[in-house]
C-alpha angles and dihedrals in degrees: 000000000000122000119219116240090244092055091045092055092047090055091047089056093049092050092050091053087060091057119110099225116202120242121249092254091052090049091050094047092049091047091052089048087054095052091046092051092048090050091049091048092047092054093045093052092045090054093043091049091051094049091047089048091051093046093050093046090052095044093049092043093236093134116117 
């Protein structure tokens, strides 16, 4: 059975009223946590990449 576009939009509005939206403070804290974790992950992968590069260079005897 097909639903009319009007009925569909009405149901969507009803469902969005049921959503528990985060407060501004919760959103800001979560956003800050995401940026911190991105920075930590970036530093970790930078260090890991450099260690692997040094190990491969040493193993292959390419060092100066």
